[in-house]
N, C-alpha and C positions, 0 to 999 in steps of 0.2 A: 732499364728500358723505360722510355717515356710513352705514355698512352695519351693520345689526344682525344679529349671527350667532345662529342657532338652536342653537348648540352648548351642550350641557348642562355642568353642573359636573363630572360624572364624566368626560366626555370631555376637559375642560380639564385635569383632574388627570392624565389619562393622557398628555396632550401634554407634561407636564413631565418625561417620561422622558428621562434624560440618555443619549443614544445614544453619545456619545463615551466616557465612563468605562466604560459597560457593554460597549461594543465592544472597548475595550482589554483589559478583563478576559477577554472571550471569546477574543481573539487570544492572550493570554499563556497562559491555561490550555489552550487548544487546541493550541498549539505544544509546551508542556512535557509534556502528559499524553496527549492524543489521538494525536498523531503517533507517539510511542514505542510506545504500545499497538498501533497499526495496523501498525507495522513488525514487532513480535513476532508478531502474528496472521498477517501476510502470509507467514510461513514455510511455511504450508500451500499456497502458490501453486506450481503445477508449474514455473513459471519462476523459482523461488527468490526470490520477493518483489519482482521488478521491476514487478509489476502496480501496486502502490501509487504508486511514483514516476512511472510512466507516467500513471496516473490524475490525480495531482496536476498534472503538466504539462499534461494535457488540460483539467483544471478551470481552470487559470490561463488557458488559451487562448493560450499563447505559441508562438513559432516552434520549429522543430526544434532549432536551436542552443541556444535558451534552455532547452528541455526537458532537453537533455543536462547543462546546468549544474545544474538542479534535481535530476536523478537522482544526481549526484555527492555530494549532501548526505547521502544515506541509506546506512547500512551494509548490507551484504549480510545476509540473514536468518541464514545459518549462523554468521557472526561475532557477530551480535546475540544469538543464542540461547546461544552459548558464554559470553558475558560478562554474561548476565542471570541474576539470582538470584530465588528465590521472594520474598525480602523486597523486592527492587526492583519486582517485578510488583505486590505488595500495595500499595506506596507509590503506584505509578502509578494503580492502581485507586481508591485513596482520593482522590487529587487529581482523578481522572476524575469522581468523584461531585460534587466541588466544581464542576467544569465544568458538570455537569447542573444543579446548584443555581443557578448564574449564569443559565443559560438560563431556568429555571423562574421565578426572581425577575423577569427581564425581562418574561416573558409575564404574570405576575401584575400587574406595574405597568402594562402596556399596558391590561389589562382592569379596572384599579382593584379588584383582589381582595386580600383579606388573605393573609398568608403561610400556607402549608399547615402542618398539624400535623406534629410530628416523626415520628410513626409512618407518615406518607405518604412517607418517604424511599425506600421500595421502588420508587416510580414512577421516581425518578431512576436506580435500578439497571437497571430494565427498559429505560428510554429509552437509557441508555448502551450496553447490550448490543445493542439494535436499531440504534443509530447505527453502532457498529463493524461490525456485520454488513452494514448498508446500504452503507457506504463500501467495505468489503472486496469485496462483490459488484460494486459499481460499478467497482472497480479491476481486477477479474479477469474480468469478463464479456467475452464475445466481441462483444457489440453495440457498434457505433461510431456516434457521433452524425452521421457523414457520411451514413449511410444513412437513408432515411425511417423504416424500422421502428425503428432505433436511436434516432433523435431523438424519435420518439413515445414509446418505452419510457422514455427518460431523463426526458422532460417529465412523463409520467404518474407515474412513480415518485417524482419530486421533489415534486410536488403532494401525492401520497398520504402521503409521509413527513412533510412539514411539517404537513399537516392532522392526522395522527395524533399528531404530537409535541405540538401545542398541546393536544389533548384529553387526552393522557396526563399531561403536566406540570401542567395546570390541574385535574386530578382530576375531569373531567367537569362542572365548574362553569359552563362555557359550552357552549351547544348546538353540535352539529356544523355546522349550517347557518351559524351566525355565524362559525365558524372557517374556512370554505372560502375566502372572499375573501382572508384573510391568507395562506393557503397559495399561492394563485394569485399574489398580489402578491410573495411571497418568490421563487417560481420565476421570475417576470419580472425581479425585481431581480438574481437570480443570472445570468440571461442577459445583462442589461445590464452586470454586473460582468465577465463573460467578454469582452464586446466591448471594454470599457475596458481590461482586462488585455492584450488583443491589441494595442491601440494605444499603451498607456503602459508597462505592466509588462514586456512582452517586450523592448523596446529597453533598458529600465533594467537588466534582468538581464544582458543582453549587455555593456553598458558597465560596470556595477558589478563583474561577474566579472573584467574586465580590470584595473580600477582598484583594487578592494578585495579581490579573491579571493572565497573562499566566503562570508565575512561579508557581502559586498554582496548576494549572492543571498538570504541569510537575512533581511536587512533588507527586501528586496522581498517575500519570502514573508510576513513578519510584517505588512507593510502590507496585503497581500492578505487575510490573516485578519481584520484590522481591518475591511476592507470587507465581508467575509462577515458579521461581527457586526452591522454597520450594516444590512445587507440583512435579516438574520434578525429583528431587533427592529423595524426600520422597516417591513418587510413586514407584520408583525402589527399595527402601528399603523395602517398604511394600510387593512388589512383591517377594522379596527374602524370606521374612517371610512366605508368603503364600506357596511358593514352597517347602521350606525346613522344616519349623517348624510345620505347621499345620498337614501334614501327619504323622510326628513323634509323635505328641501328640495324634493323632487318633490311632496310633498303641499301644501306652501306655494304652489308655482307653480301647481298645479291649482286651488287655492282662489282665487288671484288671477285666473286665467283665467276661472273661473266668475263671479267678481264683475264682470268687465268685460263679460260677456254680459248 
């Protein structure tokens, strides 16, 4: 039986998005630039920067023992500040903008949009600053996902952030209403990744830490960042499907139902 799909050419082109390479780029730049920047920024934490490591362990959804292995990867902020120079921070910031460019290019490819003009790079700067602030607040906030209020706040903030991120990086070329399904899909994908991490990455961190030492934990963390990249771009792709294709299919089904009457 042959099924004729109502999917348009624009959607088919967006489906050609290569999640693998883009997710690898997302993970590499995120680990090399975003994590060091967050470690430096976390020096403002009253607990002297342990908040980010704790947040990362909670984001992974791993056990207490595995969280301890993750926390050992990060230098204390006092030592990080002593060994960090202004030139090093400038280099991290420059590569951080490249990280923003990767995310922007992925969103543009999802929505089949041309690359933004060079003068629109300021959007990547704003997005990177807000991203660091969002992650830092998430790392140091007293709200915990175990409570109902904490879970609601975390869910709402995640949806709002990815909703705004798409709008900012796409330069307002897609309506807010069209971007909301992608933000919700991204939030659900991150929730699923957290469950997957609890079942798979948590025991991997424990075993790799014994077998390979710290490098084993780094490899698992890098794999988790690849998964985050897949969720970020895949969520936007699913959001476009929900916005464009499902209403179109619903109209086709309604017409068929009327024709049968």
